[in-house]
C-alpha positions as CSV (number, residue, x, y, z in Angstrom):
1,M,0.7,-95.8,145.9
2,D,-2.1,-97.5,143.7
3,I,-3.9,-96.2,140.9
4,A,-7.9,-97.1,140.3
5,E,-10.2,-95.9,137.1
6,N,-13.4,-95.4,137.2
7,G,-15.1,-94.1,133.8
8,R,-13.7,-90.7,134.1
9,T,-11.9,-89.8,137.4
10,L,-8.6,-90.7,138.1
11,T,-8.0,-91.9,142.1
12,L,-4.4,-92.0,142.8
13,T,-4.3,-93.5,146.7
14,V,-0.7,-93.2,148.4
15,G,-0.8,-94.3,152.1
16,H,-3.3,-92.4,153.5
17,A,-4.4,-89.3,150.9
18,E,-5.8,-89.7,148.3
19,L,-5.8,-88.1,144.9
20,V,-8.4,-87.5,142.7
21,V,-8.6,-86.7,139.3
22,R,-12.0,-85.8,137.8
23,R,-11.1,-83.6,134.1
24,R,-8.0,-85.3,133.0
25,Y,-7.4,-82.9,130.5
26,E,-8.7,-79.9,132.2
27,A,-5.5,-81.5,134.8
28,L,-2.7,-81.6,132.8
29,S,-3.3,-78.7,130.8
30,I,-3.2,-76.6,134.3
31,A,0.2,-79.1,135.0
32,N,1.8,-78.6,131.3
33,D,1.7,-74.6,131.9
34,V,2.7,-74.7,135.4
35,L,6.0,-76.8,134.3
36,I,6.2,-74.7,131.6
37,G,6.4,-71.5,133.7
38,I,9.0,-72.6,136.0
39,W,11.3,-73.7,133.0
40,F,11.0,-70.2,132.0
41,V,11.9,-68.6,135.3
42,V,14.8,-71.0,136.2
43,G,16.0,-70.1,132.5
44,S,16.1,-66.3,133.5
45,V,17.2,-66.9,136.3
46,L,20.3,-69.2,134.7
47,F,20.7,-65.9,132.2
48,L,21.8,-63.8,135.3
49,S,25.5,-65.4,135.1
50,D,27.3,-66.8,131.8
51,A,28.6,-69.6,134.2
52,T,24.8,-71.0,134.3
53,S,23.4,-69.9,130.3
54,Y,23.8,-73.0,129.2
55,A,21.5,-75.0,131.1
56,G,19.4,-71.6,130.9
57,T,19.1,-71.7,127.4
58,W,18.1,-75.7,127.7
59,L,15.5,-74.8,129.6
60,F,14.2,-71.7,126.8
61,V,14.2,-75.2,125.1
62,V,12.5,-77.5,127.0
63,G,9.9,-74.7,127.9
64,S,9.1,-74.3,124.3
65,I,8.4,-78.0,123.5
66,E,5.9,-77.5,126.0
67,M,4.4,-75.1,124.5
68,L,3.8,-76.6,121.1
69,I,2.6,-79.8,123.4
70,R,-0.2,-77.4,124.5
71,P,-2.2,-77.7,121.9
72,V,-1.5,-81.3,121.6
73,I,-3.8,-81.3,124.5
74,R,-6.2,-80.2,123.2
75,L,-6.3,-81.7,119.9
76,A,-6.7,-84.9,122.0
77,R,-9.0,-83.6,124.3
78,H,-11.5,-82.5,121.4
79,L,-10.8,-85.4,119.5
80,H,-11.8,-88.0,122.0
81,L,-15.1,-85.9,123.0
82,R,-15.6,-86.6,119.6
83,R,-15.4,-90.1,118.8
84,I,-17.4,-90.6,122.5
85,S,-20.4,-88.4,121.9
86,G,-20.0,-87.2,117.7
87,N,-19.8,-83.4,119.1
88,P,-17.6,-81.1,119.5
89,P,-16.5,-79.3,123.1
90,E,-17.4,-75.6,123.6
91,A,-14.7,-73.9,122.7
92,G,-14.6,-72.1,125.9
93,H,-14.5,-75.4,128.0
94,D,-11.5,-75.7,125.7
95,F,-7.9,-76.2,127.3
């Protein structure tokens, strides 16, 4: 695996495939939202049985912690854009 960073673009090369991440904060926010959904769905399924409800409880805790990460991602993006350009980001694009 090879990682190259060119200004605003992050490129991950694995074999003959390349993954190019252009909007890092947006991509990070989307990945976080997907993980939240996975933890809550799997946790909900685990709650259907008494034998797996303990694991389900922990997945709900992990999902809740990730929900707290979302505003941290938005704040980091806001502060990063403020530092570079001096202007706050538009509210419609705040991920």
